[in-house]
C-alpha positions, 0 to 999 in steps of 0.5 A, a space after each residue: 507550666 513555665 520553666 527556665 532552662 539553662 545550658 552551660 559549659 566551661 572550658 580552659 581553651 587552647 592556650 591557658 594552663 588552667 581555667 580561672 572561670 567560675 559559673 553559678 546556675 541557681 544553687 549549682 556552681 562550677 569552679 575552675 574545672 572543665 565540662 566535657 559537654 554542655 549541661 542543661 538544668 531546668 528550674 520552675 519559673 516564678 522563683 528568683 533564679 540567678 545565673 552568673 559567669 565570673 572570669 578571674 583576672 589573668 596575669 594576676 594571682 589566684 584569679 580562680 580563687 576570686 571567681 569561685 568566691 564570687 559565684 558561690 556568694 552570688 549563688 547563696 544570695 540568689 534566692 533572696 534577691 528581688 530587684 536591682 538594688 538587691 543585686 547591686 548590694 550583692 555585687 558590692 558584698 562580693 567586692 568586699 569579700 574578695 578584698 577581705 579574702 586577700 587581706 594578709 595573704 601575699 599569695 592572693 594580693 591583687 586577685 580579682 574577677 569580672 562577673 556578669 549574669 542574669 536574675 530571672 524574676 516572675 515579671 522581669 529579668 535583671 542583667 548585671 555586670 562588673 568588668 567585660 564579661 557579657 550578657 546578650 538577649 538573643 532573638 531572631 533579629 540578632 543579638 542585643 548586648 544588655 551588659 555594659 563593658 567596663 573597658 576603654 574603647 579598642 585601639 584603631 584596627 583592633 576589635 577588643 581591648 584587654 584592659 578593664 576599668 573596674 573589677 571585683 577586687 584586683 588591686 592592693 587597696 580596696 576600690 569601690 565599684 559601680 555595678 551595672 544592673 538593669 531590668 528588662 521585660 520578660 516573655 516566653 521564648 526569650 533567650 539570653 547568653 551570659 559569657 566570659 570574654 573567652 567567647 566574645 573576644 575571638 568570635 564576632 557578634 555576628 557569628 554568635 548571633 547566627 549560631 544562636 539563630 540556627 541551633 537549639 540550646 545544647 547544640 548552640 552551646 557546643 557550636 559557640 564553644 567550637 567557634 572559640 576553639 577554631 579561632 585559637 581558643 586564646 582564653 578560658 571559655 564559659 557560657 550559659 544559655 538561659 531560655 524561658 520555656 512553657 
């Protein structure tokens, strides 16, 4: 019988004082904490399964509060989501919720988060994001990015930029968002990576592709984390590998 296996981990890295990333895998959430080893969860295929990573904005207050709020709301909405419009509506609700939670709370003012994820349906997979957290489709031929970065192009001589052009929350006045949501055909053996930029900023796409090509789920998740740590672990590292099995 077809199934969906999700292998995930979250780690503070080597520089940050605490973890502002949060993770949702179906009804299971992990918020602002650290997993010692990759954890694998298995779900029946055919029911909507949402997997999302939210990366609280560094340099602004309460990023962990914003990211937790978003993944918990997405986790609760996940079973009822049935298409791109529903996912877009859910992300807009999350944006509203972040602003509502900060209203009248100076300690939470300007808190915000990025988010990226997948919704596995019976016939397709929806990839979605707001900000610069990413979704990839991993194949034997390499890595294909499905998410759309909300960031300006990097300066000459730099791989990445730390700026983002839209987030959930993140400003004193309510700003609407335009979520990126796209449907992709789904087939047995497909493998997807959802991750925060704590992985993709220090680790080149080619290295990520090689590690996914070489290792199975649990080992791949560990080696991806290790590659980010070996590159200095400059940010929180959260990732989930989604695999369609039979």
